PDB file of N, CA, C and O in Angstrom:
ATOM      1  N   UNK A   1       0.501  -1.240  -0.029  1.00  0.00           N
ATOM      2  CA  UNK A   1       0.045  -0.148  -0.004  1.00  0.00           C
ATOM      3  C   UNK A   1       0.849   1.280  -0.186  1.00  0.00           C
ATOM      4  O   UNK A   1       0.575   2.254  -0.887  1.00  0.00           O
ATOM      5  N   UNK A   2       1.746   1.075   0.551  1.00  0.00           N
ATOM      6  CA  UNK A   2       2.799   2.695   0.829  1.00  0.00           C
ATOM      7  C   UNK A   2       3.462   2.763  -0.671  1.00  0.00           C
ATOM      8  O   UNK A   2       3.757   3.842  -1.186  1.00  0.00           O
ATOM      9  N   UNK A   3       3.636   1.680  -1.226  1.00  0.00           N
ATOM     10  CA  UNK A   3       4.268   1.877  -2.695  1.00  0.00           C
ATOM     11  C   UNK A   3       3.182   2.907  -3.546  1.00  0.00           C
ATOM     12  O   UNK A   3       3.398   3.988  -4.094  1.00  0.00           O
ATOM     13  N   UNK A   4       1.905   2.088  -3.415  1.00  0.00           N
ATOM     14  CA  UNK A   4       0.536   2.796  -4.348  1.00  0.00           C
ATOM     15  C   UNK A   4       0.909   4.210  -4.178  1.00  0.00           C
ATOM     16  O   UNK A   4       1.115   5.000  -5.099  1.00  0.00           O
ATOM     17  N   UNK A   5       0.984   4.489  -2.768  1.00  0.00           N
ATOM     18  CA  UNK A   5       0.888   6.211  -2.454  1.00  0.00           C
ATOM     19  C   UNK A   5       2.131   6.964  -3.021  1.00  0.00           C
ATOM     20  O   UNK A   5       2.024   8.085  -3.520  1.00  0.00           O
ATOM     21  N   UNK A   6       3.528   6.177  -2.901  1.00  0.00           N
ATOM     22  CA  UNK A   6       4.303   6.560  -2.908  1.00  0.00           C
ATOM     23  C   UNK A   6       5.018   6.743  -4.541  1.00  0.00           C
ATOM     24  O   UNK A   6       5.783   7.619  -4.945  1.00  0.00           O
ATOM     25  N   UNK A   7       4.578   5.847  -5.085  1.00  0.00           N
ATOM     26  CA  UNK A   7       4.699   5.632  -6.624  1.00  0.00           C
ATOM     27  C   UNK A   7       3.460   6.788  -7.193  1.00  0.00           C
ATOM     28  O   UNK A   7       3.860   7.381  -8.195  1.00  0.00           O
ATOM     29  N   UNK A   8       2.278   7.142  -6.816  1.00  0.00           N
ATOM     30  CA  UNK A   8       1.351   7.856  -7.194  1.00  0.00           C
ATOM     31  C   UNK A   8       1.658   9.427  -7.001  1.00  0.00           C
ATOM     32  O   UNK A   8       1.261  10.162  -7.905  1.00  0.00           O
ATOM     33  N   UNK A   9       2.350  10.029  -5.871  1.00  0.00           N
ATOM     34  CA  UNK A   9       2.596  10.698  -5.255  1.00  0.00           C
ATOM     35  C   UNK A   9       3.929  11.463  -6.098  1.00  0.00           C
ATOM     36  O   UNK A   9       3.959  12.686  -6.231  1.00  0.00           O
ATOM     37  N   UNK A  10       5.188  10.408  -6.729  1.00  0.00           N
ATOM     38  CA  UNK A  10       5.913  10.762  -7.085  1.00  0.00           C
ATOM     39  C   UNK A  10       6.325  10.500  -8.795  1.00  0.00           C
ATOM     40  O   UNK A  10       7.365  10.582  -9.449  1.00  0.00           O
ATOM     41  N   UNK A  11       4.860  10.136  -9.097  1.00  0.00           N
ATOM     42  CA  UNK A  11       4.762   9.803 -10.419  1.00  0.00           C
ATOM     43  C   UNK A  11       5.739   8.644 -11.204  1.00  0.00           C
ATOM     44  O   UNK A  11       6.062   8.657 -12.392  1.00  0.00           O
ATOM     45  N   UNK A  12       6.160   7.492 -10.015  1.00  0.00           N
ATOM     46  CA  UNK A  12       6.555   6.423 -10.464  1.00  0.00           C
ATOM     47  C   UNK A  12       6.101   5.266 -11.206  1.00  0.00           C
ATOM     48  O   UNK A  12       6.277   4.144 -10.731  1.00  0.00           O
ATOM     49  N   UNK A  13       5.567   5.421 -12.258  1.00  0.00           N
ATOM     50  CA  UNK A  13       4.542   4.412 -13.252  1.00  0.00           C
ATOM     51  C   UNK A  13       5.123   2.942 -13.019  1.00  0.00           C
ATOM     52  O   UNK A  13       4.514   1.910 -12.736  1.00  0.00           O
ATOM     53  N   UNK A  14       6.213   3.116 -13.184  1.00  0.00           N
ATOM     54  CA  UNK A  14       7.101   1.624 -13.591  1.00  0.00           C
ATOM     55  C   UNK A  14       6.927   0.708 -11.967  1.00  0.00           C
ATOM     56  O   UNK A  14       6.723  -0.492 -11.788  1.00  0.00           O
ATOM     57  N   UNK A  15       7.094   1.776 -11.003  1.00  0.00           N
ATOM     58  CA  UNK A  15       6.842   0.970  -9.124  1.00  0.00           C
ATOM     59  C   UNK A  15       5.329   0.784  -9.533  1.00  0.00           C
ATOM     60  O   UNK A  15       5.004  -0.398  -9.643  1.00  0.00           O
ATOM     61  N   UNK A  16       4.335   1.712  -9.780  1.00  0.00           N
ATOM     62  CA  UNK A  16       3.016   1.299  -9.629  1.00  0.00           C
ATOM     63  C   UNK A  16       2.647   0.039 -10.083  1.00  0.00           C
ATOM     64  O   UNK A  16       2.161  -0.890  -9.438  1.00  0.00           O
ATOM     65  N   UNK A  17       3.016   0.128 -11.621  1.00  0.00           N
ATOM     66  CA  UNK A  17       2.560  -0.840 -12.319  1.00  0.00           C
ATOM     67  C   UNK A  17       3.461  -2.372 -11.526  1.00  0.00           C
ATOM     68  O   UNK A  17       3.021  -3.503 -11.731  1.00  0.00           O
ATOM     69  N   UNK A  18       4.300  -2.211 -10.941  1.00  0.00           N
ATOM     70  CA  UNK A  18       4.670  -3.554 -10.731  1.00  0.00           C
ATOM     71  C   UNK A  18       4.021  -4.351  -9.380  1.00  0.00           C
ATOM     72  O   UNK A  18       4.211  -5.455  -8.867  1.00  0.00           O
ATOM     73  N   UNK A  19       3.269  -3.343  -9.126  1.00  0.00           N
ATOM     74  CA  UNK A  19       2.385  -3.990  -7.762  1.00  0.00           C
ATOM     75  C   UNK A  19       0.566  -3.700  -7.873  1.00  0.00           C
ATOM     76  O   UNK A  19      -0.272  -3.799  -6.977  1.00  0.00           O
ATOM     77  N   UNK A  20       0.382  -3.305  -9.370  1.00  0.00           N
ATOM     78  CA  UNK A  20      -0.960  -2.643  -9.098  1.00  0.00           C
ATOM     79  C   UNK A  20      -1.359  -2.909 -10.933  1.00  0.00           C
ATOM     80  O   UNK A  20      -0.457  -2.648 -11.730  1.00  0.00           O
ATOM     81  N   UNK A  21      -2.757  -3.438 -11.492  1.00  0.00           N
ATOM     82  CA  UNK A  21      -2.827  -3.267 -12.581  1.00  0.00           C
ATOM     83  C   UNK A  21      -3.400  -1.465 -12.516  1.00  0.00           C
ATOM     84  O   UNK A  21      -3.943  -1.154 -11.456  1.00  0.00           O
ATOM     85  N   UNK A  22      -3.335  -0.873 -13.092  1.00  0.00           N
ATOM     86  CA  UNK A  22      -3.765   0.612 -13.094  1.00  0.00           C
ATOM     87  C   UNK A  22      -5.030   0.951 -14.452  1.00  0.00           C
ATOM     88  O   UNK A  22      -4.987   0.772 -15.670  1.00  0.00           O
ATOM     89  N   UNK A  23      -5.610   1.257 -13.946  1.00  0.00           N
ATOM     90  CA  UNK A  23      -6.831   2.095 -14.614  1.00  0.00           C
ATOM     91  C   UNK A  23      -7.054   3.485 -14.661  1.00  0.00           C
ATOM     92  O   UNK A  23      -7.652   3.969 -13.700  1.00  0.00           O
ATOM     93  N   UNK A  24      -6.647   4.342 -15.713  1.00  0.00           N
ATOM     94  CA  UNK A  24      -6.716   5.685 -15.590  1.00  0.00           C
ATOM     95  C   UNK A  24      -8.021   5.898 -16.407  1.00  0.00           C
ATOM     96  O   UNK A  24      -8.315   5.107 -17.303  1.00  0.00           O
ATOM     97  N   UNK A  25      -8.909   7.109 -16.058  1.00  0.00           N
ATOM     98  CA  UNK A  25      -9.836   7.340 -16.801  1.00  0.00           C
ATOM     99  C   UNK A  25     -10.444   9.257 -16.366  1.00  0.00           C
ATOM    100  O   UNK A  25     -10.156  10.029 -15.451  1.00  0.00           O
ATOM    101  N   UNK A  26     -11.222   9.340 -17.391  1.00  0.00           N
ATOM    102  CA  UNK A  26     -11.248  11.241 -16.816  1.00  0.00           C
ATOM    103  C   UNK A  26     -10.763  11.975 -17.895  1.00  0.00           C
ATOM    104  O   UNK A  26     -10.714  11.605 -19.069  1.00  0.00           O
ATOM    105  N   UNK A  27     -10.519  12.707 -17.569  1.00  0.00           N
ATOM    106  CA  UNK A  27      -9.920  14.220 -18.227  1.00  0.00           C
ATOM    107  C   UNK A  27      -8.692  15.011 -17.181  1.00  0.00           C
ATOM    108  O   UNK A  27      -8.587  14.631 -16.015  1.00  0.00           O
ATOM    109  N   UNK A  28      -7.984  15.896 -17.612  1.00  0.00           N
ATOM    110  CA  UNK A  28      -6.885  16.482 -17.066  1.00  0.00           C
ATOM    111  C   UNK A  28      -7.569  17.445 -15.918  1.00  0.00           C
ATOM    112  O   UNK A  28      -6.931  17.704 -14.898  1.00  0.00           O
ATOM    113  N   UNK A  29      -8.572  17.836 -16.078  1.00  0.00           N
ATOM    114  CA  UNK A  29      -9.739  18.700 -15.164  1.00  0.00           C
ATOM    115  C   UNK A  29     -10.037  17.727 -14.012  1.00  0.00           C
ATOM    116  O   UNK A  29      -9.901  18.170 -12.871  1.00  0.00           O
ATOM    117  N   UNK A  30     -10.393  16.562 -14.164  1.00  0.00           N
ATOM    118  CA  UNK A  30     -10.982  15.410 -13.392  1.00  0.00           C
ATOM    119  C   UNK A  30     -10.534  14.180 -13.836  1.00  0.00           C
ATOM    120  O   UNK A  30     -10.745  13.670 -14.937  1.00  0.00           O
ATOM    121  N   UNK A  31      -9.926  13.756 -12.939  1.00  0.00           N
ATOM    122  CA  UNK A  31      -9.605  11.756 -13.426  1.00  0.00           C
ATOM    123  C   UNK A  31      -9.618  10.991 -12.319  1.00  0.00           C
ATOM    124  O   UNK A  31      -9.852  11.430 -11.193  1.00  0.00           O
ATOM    125  N   UNK A  32      -9.300   9.504 -12.664  1.00  0.00           N
ATOM    126  CA  UNK A  32      -9.547   8.799 -11.346  1.00  0.00           C
ATOM    127  C   UNK A  32      -8.427   7.860 -11.943  1.00  0.00           C
ATOM    128  O   UNK A  32      -8.289   7.577 -13.133  1.00  0.00           O
ATOM    129  N   UNK A  33      -7.645   7.428 -10.870  1.00  0.00           N
ATOM    130  CA  UNK A  33      -6.924   6.226 -10.961  1.00  0.00           C
ATOM    131  C   UNK A  33      -7.349   4.708 -10.219  1.00  0.00           C
ATOM    132  O   UNK A  33      -7.522   4.614  -9.004  1.00  0.00           O
ATOM    133  N   UNK A  34      -7.449   3.837 -10.939  1.00  0.00           N
ATOM    134  CA  UNK A  34      -7.901   2.852 -10.127  1.00  0.00           C
ATOM    135  C   UNK A  34      -6.987   1.855 -10.309  1.00  0.00           C
ATOM    136  O   UNK A  34      -6.636   1.478 -11.427  1.00  0.00           O
ATOM    137  N   UNK A  35      -6.506   1.322  -9.100  1.00  0.00           N
ATOM    138  CA  UNK A  35      -5.553   0.285  -8.725  1.00  0.00           C
ATOM    139  C   UNK A  35      -5.807  -0.785  -8.263  1.00  0.00           C
ATOM    140  O   UNK A  35      -6.312  -0.842  -7.142  1.00  0.00           O
ATOM    141  N   UNK A  36      -5.513  -2.020  -9.040  1.00  0.00           N
ATOM    142  CA  UNK A  36      -6.054  -3.382  -8.331  1.00  0.00           C
ATOM    143  C   UNK A  36      -4.933  -3.917  -8.255  1.00  0.00           C
ATOM    144  O   UNK A  36      -4.022  -3.766  -9.070  1.00  0.00           O
ATOM    145  N   UNK A  37      -4.905  -4.689  -7.120  1.00  0.00           N
ATOM    146  CA  UNK A  37      -3.704  -5.182  -6.685  1.00  0.00           C
ATOM    147  C   UNK A  37      -3.200  -6.409  -7.120  1.00  0.00           C
ATOM    148  O   UNK A  37      -3.916  -7.390  -6.920  1.00  0.00           O
ATOM    149  N   UNK A  38      -2.083  -6.574  -7.693  1.00  0.00           N
ATOM    150  CA  UNK A  38      -1.076  -7.922  -8.257  1.00  0.00           C
ATOM    151  C   UNK A  38      -0.920  -9.088  -7.467  1.00  0.00           C
ATOM    152  O   UNK A  38      -1.294 -10.227  -7.746  1.00  0.00           O
ATOM    153  N   UNK A  39      -0.187  -8.597  -6.208  1.00  0.00           N
ATOM    154  CA  UNK A  39      -0.052  -9.223  -5.189  1.00  0.00           C
ATOM    155  C   UNK A  39      -0.919 -10.308  -4.629  1.00  0.00           C
ATOM    156  O   UNK A  39      -1.914  -9.929  -4.011  1.00  0.00           O
ATOM    157  N   UNK A  40      -0.699 -11.646  -4.748  1.00  0.00           N
ATOM    158  CA  UNK A  40      -2.151 -12.306  -4.154  1.00  0.00           C
ATOM    159  C   UNK A  40      -2.556 -12.228  -2.906  1.00  0.00           C
ATOM    160  O   UNK A  40      -3.682 -12.578  -2.553  1.00  0.00           O
ATOM    161  N   UNK A  41      -1.638 -11.746  -2.104  1.00  0.00           N
ATOM    162  CA  UNK A  41      -1.733 -11.920  -0.412  1.00  0.00           C
ATOM    163  C   UNK A  41      -2.576 -10.507  -0.090  1.00  0.00           C
ATOM    164  O   UNK A  41      -3.431 -10.548   0.795  1.00  0.00           O
ATOM    165  N   UNK A  42      -2.344  -9.330  -0.773  1.00  0.00           N
ATOM    166  CA  UNK A  42      -2.982  -8.183  -0.881  1.00  0.00           C
ATOM    167  C   UNK A  42      -4.312  -8.190  -1.363  1.00  0.00           C
ATOM    168  O   UNK A  42      -5.244  -7.524  -0.913  1.00  0.00           O
ATOM    169  N   UNK A  43      -4.347  -9.177  -2.532  1.00  0.00           N
ATOM    170  CA  UNK A  43      -6.047  -8.847  -3.170  1.00  0.00           C
ATOM    171  C   UNK A  43      -6.870  -9.490  -2.592  1.00  0.00           C
ATOM    172  O   UNK A  43      -8.091  -9.367  -2.681  1.00  0.00           O
ATOM    173  N   UNK A  44      -6.065 -10.490  -1.728  1.00  0.00           N
ATOM    174  CA  UNK A  44      -7.272 -11.041  -0.653  1.00  0.00           C
ATOM    175  C   UNK A  44      -7.815 -10.143   0.096  1.00  0.00           C
ATOM    176  O   UNK A  44      -9.025 -10.250   0.299  1.00  0.00           O
ATOM    177  N   UNK A  45      -7.251  -9.293   0.557  1.00  0.00           N
ATOM    178  CA  UNK A  45      -7.839  -8.481   1.366  1.00  0.00           C
ATOM    179  C   UNK A  45      -7.947  -6.951   1.089  1.00  0.00           C
ATOM    180  O   UNK A  45      -8.268  -6.108   1.926  1.00  0.00           O
ATOM    181  N   UNK A  46      -7.587  -6.693  -0.389  1.00  0.00           N
ATOM    182  CA  UNK A  46      -7.895  -5.201  -0.676  1.00  0.00           C
ATOM    183  C   UNK A  46      -8.070  -5.279  -2.407  1.00  0.00           C
ATOM    184  O   UNK A  46      -7.246  -5.580  -3.271  1.00  0.00           O
ATOM    185  N   UNK A  47      -9.473  -4.882  -2.501  1.00  0.00           N
ATOM    186  CA  UNK A  47     -10.465  -5.074  -3.801  1.00  0.00           C
ATOM    187  C   UNK A  47      -9.507  -4.137  -4.706  1.00  0.00           C
ATOM    188  O   UNK A  47      -8.903  -4.590  -5.678  1.00  0.00           O
ATOM    189  N   UNK A  48      -9.431  -2.897  -4.327  1.00  0.00           N
ATOM    190  CA  UNK A  48      -9.113  -1.697  -5.080  1.00  0.00           C
ATOM    191  C   UNK A  48      -8.759  -0.421  -4.251  1.00  0.00           C
ATOM    192  O   UNK A  48      -9.105  -0.147  -3.102  1.00  0.00           O
ATOM    193  N   UNK A  49      -8.228   0.068  -4.848  1.00  0.00           N
ATOM    194  CA  UNK A  49      -7.660   1.898  -4.504  1.00  0.00           C
ATOM    195  C   UNK A  49      -7.915   2.720  -5.449  1.00  0.00           C
ATOM    196  O   UNK A  49      -7.335   2.730  -6.535  1.00  0.00           O
ATOM    197  N   UNK A  50      -9.049   3.678  -5.004  1.00  0.00           N
ATOM    198  CA  UNK A  50      -9.285   4.546  -6.285  1.00  0.00           C
ATOM    199  C   UNK A  50      -8.675   5.971  -5.849  1.00  0.00           C
ATOM    200  O   UNK A  50      -8.871   6.566  -4.789  1.00  0.00           O
ATOM    201  N   UNK A  51      -7.971   6.318  -6.823  1.00  0.00           N
ATOM    202  CA  UNK A  51      -7.695   7.658  -6.485  1.00  0.00           C
ATOM    203  C   UNK A  51      -8.383   8.927  -7.131  1.00  0.00           C
ATOM    204  O   UNK A  51      -8.852   8.680  -8.242  1.00  0.00           O
ATOM    205  N   UNK A  52      -8.500   9.827  -6.830  1.00  0.00           N
ATOM    206  CA  UNK A  52      -9.265  10.947  -7.866  1.00  0.00           C
ATOM    207  C   UNK A  52      -8.652  12.325  -7.351  1.00  0.00           C
ATOM    208  O   UNK A  52      -8.303  12.830  -6.284  1.00  0.00           O
ATOM    209  N   UNK A  53      -8.725  12.699  -8.904  1.00  0.00           N
ATOM    210  CA  UNK A  53      -7.952  14.121  -8.488  1.00  0.00           C
ATOM    211  C   UNK A  53      -8.344  15.293  -9.753  1.00  0.00           C
ATOM    212  O   UNK A  53      -8.710  14.874 -10.852  1.00  0.00           O
ATOM    213  N   UNK A  54      -8.247  16.545  -9.524  1.00  0.00           N
ATOM    214  CA  UNK A  54      -8.482  17.382 -10.435  1.00  0.00           C
ATOM    215  C   UNK A  54      -7.299  18.302 -10.833  1.00  0.00           C
ATOM    216  O   UNK A  54      -6.789  19.145 -10.096  1.00  0.00           O
ATOM    217  N   UNK A  55      -6.899  17.984 -12.248  1.00  0.00           N
ATOM    218  CA  UNK A  55      -5.706  18.636 -12.528  1.00  0.00           C
ATOM    219  C   UNK A  55      -4.565  18.068 -11.817  1.00  0.00           C
ATOM    220  O   UNK A  55      -4.680  16.865 -11.583  1.00  0.00           O
ATOM    221  N   UNK A  56      -3.461  18.647 -11.402  1.00  0.00           N
ATOM    222  CA  UNK A  56      -2.466  18.414 -10.782  1.00  0.00           C
ATOM    223  C   UNK A  56      -2.907  17.733  -9.269  1.00  0.00           C
ATOM    224  O   UNK A  56      -2.285  16.762  -8.838  1.00  0.00           O
ATOM    225  N   UNK A  57      -4.250  18.454  -8.372  1.00  0.00           N
ATOM    226  CA  UNK A  57      -4.225  17.714  -7.135  1.00  0.00           C
ATOM    227  C   UNK A  57      -5.100  16.585  -6.729  1.00  0.00           C
ATOM    228  O   UNK A  57      -6.253  16.283  -7.037  1.00  0.00           O
ATOM    229  N   UNK A  58      -4.299  16.102  -6.020  1.00  0.00           N
ATOM    230  CA  UNK A  58      -5.107  14.728  -5.308  1.00  0.00           C
ATOM    231  C   UNK A  58      -6.117  15.324  -4.835  1.00  0.00           C
ATOM    232  O   UNK A  58      -5.932  16.448  -4.367  1.00  0.00           O
ATOM    233  N   UNK A  59      -7.391  14.777  -4.821  1.00  0.00           N
ATOM    234  CA  UNK A  59      -8.293  15.140  -4.268  1.00  0.00           C
ATOM    235  C   UNK A  59      -8.930  14.325  -3.336  1.00  0.00           C
ATOM    236  O   UNK A  59      -9.433  14.872  -2.354  1.00  0.00           O
ATOM    237  N   UNK A  60      -9.017  12.832  -3.495  1.00  0.00           N
ATOM    238  CA  UNK A  60      -9.186  11.906  -2.513  1.00  0.00           C
ATOM    239  C   UNK A  60      -8.401  10.366  -2.657  1.00  0.00           C
ATOM    240  O   UNK A  60      -7.692  10.097  -3.627  1.00  0.00           O
ATOM    241  N   UNK A  61      -8.615   9.563  -1.703  1.00  0.00           N
ATOM    242  CA  UNK A  61      -8.136   8.223  -2.208  1.00  0.00           C
ATOM    243  C   UNK A  61      -9.405   7.167  -1.435  1.00  0.00           C
ATOM    244  O   UNK A  61     -10.261   7.482  -0.608  1.00  0.00           O
ATOM    245  N   UNK A  62      -9.198   6.203  -1.900  1.00  0.00           N
ATOM    246  CA  UNK A  62     -10.588   5.417  -1.059  1.00  0.00           C
ATOM    247  C   UNK A  62     -10.054   4.083  -1.453  1.00  0.00           C
ATOM    248  O   UNK A  62      -9.584   3.674  -2.515  1.00  0.00           O
ATOM    249  N   UNK A  63     -10.276   3.479  -0.208  1.00  0.00           N
ATOM    250  CA  UNK A  63      -9.568   1.945  -0.113  1.00  0.00           C
ATOM    251  C   UNK A  63     -10.774   1.231   0.191  1.00  0.00           C
ATOM    252  O   UNK A  63     -11.542   1.546   1.100  1.00  0.00           O
ATOM    253  N   UNK A  64     -10.931   0.203  -0.639  1.00  0.00           N
ATOM    254  CA  UNK A  64     -11.784  -1.033  -0.696  1.00  0.00           C
ATOM    255  C   UNK A  64     -11.608  -2.275  -0.282  1.00  0.00           C
ATOM    256  O   UNK A  64     -11.090  -3.062  -1.074  1.00  0.00           O
ATOM    257  N   UNK A  65     -11.928  -2.653   0.815  1.00  0.00           N
ATOM    258  CA  UNK A  65     -11.758  -3.951   0.855  1.00  0.00           C
ATOM    259  C   UNK A  65     -12.510  -5.161   0.634  1.00  0.00           C
ATOM    260  O   UNK A  65     -13.612  -5.072   0.091  1.00  0.00           O
ATOM    261  N   UNK A  66     -12.044  -6.300   0.993  1.00  0.00           N
ATOM    262  CA  UNK A  66     -12.923  -7.757   0.143  1.00  0.00           C
ATOM    263  C   UNK A  66     -14.165  -7.615   0.639  1.00  0.00           C
ATOM    264  O   UNK A  66     -15.185  -7.703  -0.045  1.00  0.00           O
ATOM    265  N   UNK A  67     -14.127  -7.379   1.908  1.00  0.00           N
ATOM    266  CA  UNK A  67     -15.270  -8.059   2.828  1.00  0.00           C
ATOM    267  C   UNK A  67     -16.428  -6.403   2.887  1.00  0.00           C
ATOM    268  O   UNK A  67     -17.357  -6.454   3.692  1.00  0.00           O
ATOM    269  N   UNK A  68     -16.323  -5.529   2.319  1.00  0.00           N
ATOM    270  CA  UNK A  68     -17.243  -4.700   1.985  1.00  0.00           C
ATOM    271  C   UNK A  68     -16.792  -3.538   3.056  1.00  0.00           C
ATOM    272  O   UNK A  68     -17.468  -2.510   3.065  1.00  0.00           O
ATOM    273  N   UNK A  69     -15.759  -3.645   3.896  1.00  0.00           N
ATOM    274  CA  UNK A  69     -15.254  -2.168   4.601  1.00  0.00           C
ATOM    275  C   UNK A  69     -14.456  -1.098   3.241  1.00  0.00           C
ATOM    276  O   UNK A  69     -13.865  -1.520   2.247  1.00  0.00           O
ATOM    277  N   UNK A  70     -14.638  -0.008   3.539  1.00  0.00           N
ATOM    278  CA  UNK A  70     -13.925   1.286   3.015  1.00  0.00           C
ATOM    279  C   UNK A  70     -13.557   1.918   3.338  1.00  0.00           C
ATOM    280  O   UNK A  70     -14.147   2.255   4.365  1.00  0.00           O
ATOM    281  N   UNK A  71     -12.313   2.820   3.017  1.00  0.00           N
ATOM    282  CA  UNK A  71     -11.820   3.851   3.879  1.00  0.00           C
ATOM    283  C   UNK A  71     -11.595   4.783   2.695  1.00  0.00           C
ATOM    284  O   UNK A  71     -11.065   4.451   1.634  1.00  0.00           O
ATOM    285  N   UNK A  72     -12.150   6.215   3.064  1.00  0.00           N
ATOM    286  CA  UNK A  72     -12.251   7.125   2.261  1.00  0.00           C
ATOM    287  C   UNK A  72     -11.361   8.576   2.907  1.00  0.00           C
ATOM    288  O   UNK A  72     -12.020   9.258   3.691  1.00  0.00           O
ATOM    289  N   UNK A  73     -10.192   8.959   2.661  1.00  0.00           N
ATOM    290  CA  UNK A  73      -9.869  10.264   2.700  1.00  0.00           C
ATOM    291  C   UNK A  73      -9.995  11.689   1.467  1.00  0.00           C
ATOM    292  O   UNK A  73      -9.690  11.797   0.280  1.00  0.00           O
ATOM    293  N   UNK A  74     -10.455  12.394   2.240  1.00  0.00           N
ATOM    294  CA  UNK A  74     -10.087  13.710   1.457  1.00  0.00           C
ATOM    295  C   UNK A  74      -9.383  14.362   1.364  1.00  0.00           C
ATOM    296  O   UNK A  74      -8.776  14.435   2.433  1.00  0.00           O
ATOM    297  N   UNK A  75      -8.862  15.230   0.394  1.00  0.00           N
ATOM    298  CA  UNK A  75      -7.770  15.751   0.432  1.00  0.00           C
ATOM    299  C   UNK A  75      -8.072  17.674   0.090  1.00  0.00           C
ATOM    300  O   UNK A  75      -8.341  18.248  -0.965  1.00  0.00           O
ATOM    301  N   UNK A  76      -7.942  18.026   1.015  1.00  0.00           N
ATOM    302  CA  UNK A  76      -8.608  19.613   0.803  1.00  0.00           C
ATOM    303  C   UNK A  76      -6.802  20.347   0.135  1.00  0.00           C
ATOM    304  O   UNK A  76      -5.639  20.226   0.517  1.00  0.00           O
ATOM    305  N   UNK A  77      -7.528  21.116  -1.053  1.00  0.00           N
ATOM    306  CA  UNK A  77      -6.275  22.005  -1.465  1.00  0.00           C
ATOM    307  C   UNK A  77      -5.689  22.971  -0.524  1.00  0.00           C
ATOM    308  O   UNK A  77      -6.306  23.586   0.345  1.00  0.00           O
ATOM    309  N   UNK A  78      -4.364  23.046  -0.802  1.00  0.00           N
ATOM    310  CA  UNK A  78      -3.621  23.748   0.291  1.00  0.00           C
ATOM    311  C   UNK A  78      -3.850  25.420   0.094  1.00  0.00           C
ATOM    312  O   UNK A  78      -3.430  26.044  -0.880  1.00  0.00           O
ATOM    313  N   UNK A  79      -4.498  25.928   1.065  1.00  0.00           N
ATOM    314  CA  UNK A  79      -4.620  27.288   0.965  1.00  0.00           C
ATOM    315  C   UNK A  79      -3.419  28.394   1.535  1.00  0.00           C
ATOM    316  O   UNK A  79      -3.058  28.562   2.699  1.00  0.00           O
ATOM    317  N   UNK A  80      -3.066  28.901   0.618  1.00  0.00           N
ATOM    318  CA  UNK A  80      -1.997  29.528   0.337  1.00  0.00           C
ATOM    319  C   UNK A  80      -2.361  31.018   0.803  1.00  0.00           C
ATOM    320  O   UNK A  80      -3.270  31.476   0.111  1.00  0.00           O
ATOM    321  N   UNK A  81      -1.906  31.881   1.769  1.00  0.00           N
ATOM    322  CA  UNK A  81      -2.491  32.913   2.470  1.00  0.00           C
ATOM    323  C   UNK A  81      -2.164  34.319   1.126  1.00  0.00           C
ATOM    324  O   UNK A  81      -1.176  34.328   0.392  1.00  0.00           O
ATOM    325  N   UNK A  82      -2.969  35.079   1.120  1.00  0.00           N
ATOM    326  CA  UNK A  82      -2.589  36.399  -0.115  1.00  0.00           C
ATOM    327  C   UNK A  82      -1.599  37.128   0.508  1.00  0.00           C
ATOM    328  O   UNK A  82      -1.470  37.280   1.723  1.00  0.00           O
ATOM    329  N   UNK A  83      -0.671  37.722  -0.665  1.00  0.00           N
ATOM    330  CA  UNK A  83       0.308  38.394  -0.112  1.00  0.00           C
ATOM    331  C   UNK A  83      -0.144  39.722   0.146  1.00  0.00           C
ATOM    332  O   UNK A  83      -1.046  40.142  -0.579  1.00  0.00           O
ATOM    333  N   UNK A  84       0.332  40.495   1.080  1.00  0.00           N
ATOM    334  CA  UNK A  84       0.353  41.806   1.672  1.00  0.00           C
ATOM    335  C   UNK A  84       0.291  42.950   0.686  1.00  0.00           C
ATOM    336  O   UNK A  84       0.303  44.114   1.089  1.00  0.00           O
TER     337      UNK A  84
END
């Protein structure tokens, strides 16, 4: 799971595809990256990881487990204070 996040945030496609089957859909404005585990041990627990973004911003990470549980993390854009 750490490789999925690390590879996604650093843009390491080779590392990502070593551990997951990837499915990318959408547009530059709104995209979805679906990761399906290739490792059998991980696949017994994790059905998929879905990352949703807008342009260059990651907006959510959803972890879907095979037992029906899921975890959703929403990512808010960083608010940069206006210059005075």
